[in-house]
C-alpha positions as CSV (number, residue, x, y, z in Angstrom):
1,X,275.3,-8.1,189.6
2,X,272.4,-8.0,187.3
3,X,273.8,-9.2,183.9
4,X,270.9,-7.9,181.9
5,X,271.2,-4.4,183.3
6,X,274.9,-4.3,184.0
7,X,274.4,-2.9,187.5
8,X,274.5,-4.1,191.0
9,X,271.4,-3.5,193.2
10,X,271.9,-2.0,196.6
11,X,270.5,-3.6,199.7
12,X,267.8,-1.0,199.9
13,X,266.9,-1.6,196.3
14,X,266.6,-5.3,196.9
15,X,264.4,-4.6,200.0
16,X,262.2,-2.3,197.9
17,X,261.7,-5.0,195.3
18,X,260.5,-7.5,197.9
19,X,258.1,-5.0,199.4
20,X,256.8,-4.3,195.8
21,X,256.2,-8.1,195.3
22,X,254.5,-8.2,198.6
23,X,252.2,-5.4,197.5
24,X,251.5,-7.4,194.4
25,X,250.2,-10.3,196.6
26,X,247.8,-7.9,198.3
27,X,246.8,-6.3,195.0
28,X,245.7,-9.7,193.6
29,X,243.6,-10.4,196.7
30,X,242.1,-7.0,196.6
31,X,241.0,-7.6,193.0
32,X,239.7,-11.0,193.9
33,X,237.6,-9.5,196.7
34,X,236.3,-6.8,194.3
35,X,235.1,-9.5,191.9
36,X,233.6,-11.8,194.5
37,X,231.9,-9.0,196.4
38,X,230.6,-7.4,193.3
39,X,232.4,-4.1,193.8
40,X,233.8,-3.8,190.3
41,X,230.4,-4.6,188.7
42,X,228.6,-2.2,191.0
43,X,230.9,0.7,190.0
44,X,230.7,-0.3,186.4
45,X,226.9,-0.1,186.5
46,X,226.7,3.0,188.6
47,X,229.8,5.1,188.5
48,X,230.4,7.8,191.1
49,X,228.9,5.9,194.1
50,X,230.3,6.8,197.5
51,X,231.5,4.3,200.0
52,X,228.2,4.6,201.9
53,X,226.2,4.0,198.7
54,X,228.3,1.0,197.7
55,X,228.1,-0.6,201.1
56,X,224.4,-0.1,201.3
57,X,223.8,-1.5,197.8
58,X,225.9,-4.6,198.4
59,X,225.1,-5.2,202.1
60,X,228.7,-4.7,203.1
61,X,230.4,-3.2,206.1
62,X,231.2,0.5,205.2
63,X,234.6,0.8,207.0
64,X,235.9,-2.3,205.1
65,X,234.6,-0.8,201.8
66,X,236.3,2.4,202.6
67,X,239.7,0.7,203.0
68,X,239.1,-1.3,199.8
69,X,238.2,1.7,197.8
70,X,241.1,3.8,199.1
71,X,243.6,1.0,198.4
72,X,242.1,0.3,194.9
73,X,242.4,4.1,194.2
74,X,246.1,3.9,195.3
75,X,246.6,1.1,192.8
76,X,244.9,3.2,190.1
77,X,242.1,0.7,189.7
78,X,239.6,3.4,190.7
79,X,239.3,7.1,190.1
80,X,237.5,9.5,192.5
81,X,235.4,12.6,192.0
82,X,234.8,15.8,193.9
83,X,231.9,14.3,195.9
84,X,234.0,11.4,197.2
85,X,232.4,9.1,194.7
86,X,234.4,6.3,193.0
87,X,234.4,5.0,189.4
88,X,236.5,2.4,187.6
89,X,239.8,3.6,186.0
90,X,240.0,3.3,182.2
91,X,239.8,-0.3,180.8
92,X,239.1,-1.8,184.3
93,X,235.5,-2.4,183.3
94,X,236.4,-4.9,180.6
95,X,239.2,-6.5,182.6
96,X,237.5,-7.0,185.9
97,X,233.8,-6.4,185.6
98,X,232.7,-8.0,182.4
99,X,233.2,-11.8,182.0
100,X,232.3,-11.6,178.3
101,X,235.0,-9.1,177.4
102,X,238.0,-10.5,175.6
103,X,240.4,-8.8,178.0
104,X,238.7,-10.1,181.1
105,X,241.3,-11.2,183.7
106,X,239.1,-12.3,186.6
107,X,239.6,-16.0,185.9
108,X,243.4,-15.5,185.8
109,X,243.3,-13.7,189.2
110,X,241.1,-16.4,190.7
111,X,243.4,-19.1,189.4
112,X,246.1,-17.5,191.5
113,X,244.3,-16.5,194.6
114,X,242.3,-19.7,195.0
115,X,243.9,-22.7,193.2
116,X,247.6,-21.6,193.0
117,X,247.5,-20.6,196.7
118,X,246.3,-24.0,197.7
119,X,249.1,-25.6,195.6
120,X,251.7,-23.4,197.2
121,X,250.5,-24.4,200.6
122,X,251.3,-28.0,199.7
123,X,254.5,-27.2,197.8
124,X,257.0,-27.7,200.7
125,X,255.9,-31.3,201.0
126,X,255.8,-31.8,197.3
127,X,259.4,-30.5,196.9
128,X,260.4,-33.5,199.1
129,X,258.2,-36.1,197.4
130,X,257.8,-34.8,193.9
131,X,254.0,-35.3,194.2
132,X,251.8,-33.6,191.6
133,X,248.1,-32.9,191.2
134,X,247.5,-32.8,187.5
135,X,245.0,-30.7,185.6
136,X,242.9,-33.7,184.9
137,X,240.6,-34.9,187.6
138,X,240.4,-31.6,189.6
139,X,237.1,-30.0,190.3
140,X,234.7,-28.5,187.7
141,X,235.3,-25.1,189.4
142,X,239.0,-25.5,188.6
143,X,238.3,-26.4,185.0
144,X,236.1,-23.4,184.6
145,X,238.7,-21.1,186.3
146,X,241.3,-22.3,183.8
147,X,238.9,-21.7,180.9
148,X,238.2,-18.2,182.1
149,X,241.9,-17.5,182.7
150,X,242.7,-18.1,179.0
151,X,239.4,-16.9,177.5
152,X,241.0,-13.8,176.1
153,X,243.7,-15.9,174.3
154,X,241.0,-18.1,172.9
155,X,239.1,-15.2,171.6
156,X,242.2,-13.7,170.0
157,X,243.1,-17.0,168.3
158,X,239.5,-17.5,167.0
159,X,238.8,-13.9,165.9
160,X,242.2,-12.5,164.9
161,X,245.0,-15.1,164.5
162,X,243.3,-17.9,162.6
163,X,241.4,-15.5,160.3
164,X,244.7,-13.8,159.5
165,X,246.4,-17.0,158.3
166,X,246.3,-16.9,154.5
167,X,245.1,-20.1,152.9
168,X,243.9,-21.7,156.2
169,X,241.2,-19.1,156.9
170,X,239.8,-19.5,153.4
171,X,239.7,-23.3,153.7
172,X,237.8,-23.1,157.0
173,X,235.3,-20.5,155.6
174,X,234.7,-23.0,152.8
175,X,233.6,-25.7,155.2
176,X,236.9,-27.1,156.3
177,X,237.3,-29.4,159.3
178,X,239.1,-28.2,162.5
179,X,240.3,-30.3,165.4
180,X,241.1,-28.8,168.8
181,X,243.3,-30.9,170.9
182,X,242.7,-30.3,174.6
183,X,239.3,-28.6,174.2
184,X,238.6,-28.4,178.0
185,X,235.2,-27.0,178.7
186,X,234.5,-26.1,175.1
187,X,234.9,-22.4,175.2
188,X,237.2,-22.3,172.2
189,X,234.8,-24.5,170.2
190,X,232.1,-21.9,170.6
191,X,234.4,-19.1,169.6
192,X,235.5,-21.0,166.5
193,X,231.9,-21.8,165.6
194,X,231.2,-18.0,165.5
195,X,234.3,-17.1,163.7
196,X,233.9,-19.8,161.0
197,X,230.2,-20.6,160.6
198,X,230.8,-23.1,157.7
199,X,233.5,-25.1,159.4
200,X,233.0,-28.5,161.0
201,X,234.5,-28.6,164.4
202,X,235.8,-31.4,166.7
203,X,237.2,-31.1,170.2
204,X,239.1,-33.9,172.0
205,X,240.4,-34.1,175.6
206,X,241.2,-36.7,178.2
207,X,239.6,-34.9,181.2
208,X,236.0,-36.1,181.8
209,X,235.2,-33.1,184.1
210,X,235.9,-30.6,181.4
211,X,234.3,-32.7,178.7
212,X,231.0,-32.8,180.6
213,X,231.0,-29.0,180.7
214,X,232.0,-28.9,177.0
215,X,229.1,-31.1,175.9
216,X,226.7,-29.1,178.0
217,X,228.0,-25.8,176.5
218,X,227.6,-27.2,172.9
219,X,224.1,-28.3,173.6
220,X,223.1,-25.0,175.2
221,X,224.4,-23.2,172.1
222,X,222.5,-25.5,169.8
223,X,225.6,-26.5,167.9
224,X,225.4,-30.3,168.3
225,X,225.2,-30.6,164.5
226,X,228.5,-28.8,163.9
227,X,230.6,-29.7,166.9
228,X,231.7,-33.2,168.0
229,X,233.3,-33.6,171.5
230,X,235.5,-36.7,171.9
231,X,237.1,-38.3,175.0
232,X,240.4,-40.0,174.7
233,X,243.9,-40.0,173.3
234,X,244.1,-38.0,170.0
235,X,246.1,-40.8,168.4
236,X,243.4,-43.3,169.1
237,X,240.0,-41.6,168.7
238,X,240.8,-39.3,165.8
239,X,240.9,-40.6,162.2
240,X,244.0,-40.0,160.2
241,X,244.0,-37.4,157.4
242,X,240.7,-35.9,158.5
243,X,241.3,-32.3,159.4
244,X,242.4,-29.1,157.6
245,X,243.6,-27.7,160.9
246,X,244.7,-29.1,164.2
247,X,244.8,-26.5,167.0
248,X,246.4,-26.6,170.5
249,X,246.0,-23.6,172.8
250,X,247.9,-23.7,176.1
251,X,248.0,-27.5,175.9
252,X,251.5,-28.5,174.8
253,X,253.2,-27.6,178.1
254,X,250.5,-29.6,180.0
255,X,251.4,-32.9,178.2
256,X,253.8,-35.2,179.9
257,X,257.2,-34.6,178.2
258,X,257.5,-38.3,177.6
259,X,254.3,-38.3,175.7
260,X,254.7,-35.1,173.7
261,X,256.3,-36.6,170.6
262,X,253.5,-39.1,170.2
263,X,250.8,-36.5,170.7
264,X,252.4,-34.1,168.1
265,X,252.9,-37.0,165.7
266,X,249.2,-37.9,166.1
267,X,248.3,-34.3,165.4
268,X,250.3,-34.5,162.2
269,X,248.6,-37.8,161.2
270,X,245.2,-36.2,161.7
271,X,245.9,-33.6,159.1
272,X,245.1,-33.9,155.4
273,X,248.0,-33.2,153.0
274,X,248.6,-29.5,153.1
275,X,246.9,-29.1,156.5
276,X,248.1,-26.8,159.2
277,X,249.1,-27.4,162.8
278,X,248.7,-24.3,165.0
279,X,250.1,-24.2,168.5
280,X,249.7,-21.5,171.1
281,X,251.9,-22.1,174.1
282,X,254.7,-20.6,176.1
283,X,258.5,-20.9,175.5
284,X,260.8,-21.5,178.5
285,X,264.2,-20.0,178.5
286,X,267.0,-22.2,177.2
287,X,269.7,-20.2,179.1
288,X,270.1,-18.3,182.3
289,X,270.6,-15.1,180.3
290,X,267.2,-15.6,178.7
291,X,265.7,-16.1,182.1
292,X,266.1,-12.3,182.7
293,X,264.7,-11.3,179.4
294,X,261.2,-9.9,179.2
295,X,259.8,-12.4,176.5
296,X,260.3,-15.3,179.0
297,X,258.7,-13.8,182.1
298,X,255.3,-15.2,181.6
299,X,256.7,-18.7,180.8
300,X,258.8,-18.6,183.9
301,X,255.7,-17.7,186.0
302,X,253.7,-20.5,184.4
303,X,256.6,-23.0,185.0
304,X,256.6,-22.2,188.7
305,X,252.8,-21.9,189.2
306,X,252.0,-25.1,187.4
307,X,254.9,-27.1,188.8
308,X,252.6,-29.1,191.0
309,X,250.3,-29.7,188.1
310,X,253.2,-31.7,186.7
311,X,253.5,-29.3,183.8
312,X,256.9,-28.5,182.2
313,X,257.1,-25.6,179.7
314,X,259.1,-26.5,176.6
315,X,262.0,-24.6,175.3
316,X,262.2,-23.4,171.7
317,X,264.6,-26.3,170.9
318,X,262.1,-28.8,172.2
319,X,259.2,-27.3,170.3
320,X,261.0,-27.4,167.1
321,X,262.4,-30.9,167.7
322,X,258.8,-32.1,168.3
323,X,257.6,-30.5,165.0
324,X,260.5,-31.8,163.0
325,X,260.1,-35.3,164.5
326,X,256.4,-35.3,163.5
327,X,257.3,-34.7,159.9
328,X,257.0,-31.0,159.5
329,X,259.9,-30.3,157.2
330,X,258.9,-26.9,155.9
331,X,259.2,-23.5,157.6
332,X,258.0,-23.2,161.2
333,X,256.5,-19.8,161.7
334,X,257.1,-18.4,165.2
335,X,255.8,-15.2,166.7
336,X,255.1,-13.7,170.1
337,X,251.9,-12.0,171.3
338,X,250.2,-10.9,174.4
339,X,252.0,-11.2,177.7
340,X,254.4,-13.9,176.4
341,X,252.4,-16.4,174.3
342,X,254.2,-18.2,171.5
343,X,252.4,-18.8,168.2
344,X,253.8,-21.7,166.1
345,X,252.4,-22.5,162.7
346,X,253.6,-25.5,160.6
347,X,252.0,-27.0,157.4
348,X,252.0,-30.7,156.4
349,X,253.5,-31.4,153.0
350,X,250.9,-31.4,150.2
């Protein structure tokens, strides 16, 4: 019985679901191949190419390209014309051929096909031992893939969500100070610098691999005068009452549950009176009934995929307990956006 739908699936329907999930596995690898081989970019640049033209332009084996194109067409990633030429389906250009587009999903696909696949290979042993391979200390390639995977979320936060928060946006535009906890490779810092040209920005993280990339990105953008990148625990390296906004994007669930209360409390201490804490994360279901509800699908996927990173996605109850414990006694604004991201906004008492 499916409690959410109130119906019992037949054996054939269950089989069909498993076949559909298996097709999804192949679809992800087809997309990954299309990115790595340059097929999406080639079709974005020159729509209407035939298989022979694509193969010749990219130095690929034409029969393989034929199978790729036919399968991508079946998945509605490609469209075809009367001369057997192919072009990208609507919106696929931005999502799979343009890394600078806010909806680009290539990094998210790669995170699954490359890094999550390696984790799943080790999972059977890890289920016996409880071993984890945390985010910190992995390769620079891994850090960059994570950055690319959440780039669209970062762009939305910098360009749309923060500018839409009344009072906060005005303070940042007037030269306020913003702290990003878990700044990673610095992508969000650059987005924030563009969105709030007068603001003074600081990023802090504990992963030296990502921080090296962040400092290089800040130097390359010529923003050394406006952006400080710090290494260490936010509670130790960040002065108290120094920031108008403390921001965490897809970071809370990566913090060890035993340390979360201290980190959130340190974020609160870093705020000036009346300052804001803004958290973007995911919310894990609190009950089995919620586990079959659409708003929790992405959080459940993250909870499984990042299990071997040592990550635990918090429930609503834990999120609110952390904020209340850190001294946020006023309203906690909560909303959902994208594929299942939770936006939490709390303000320190003036």
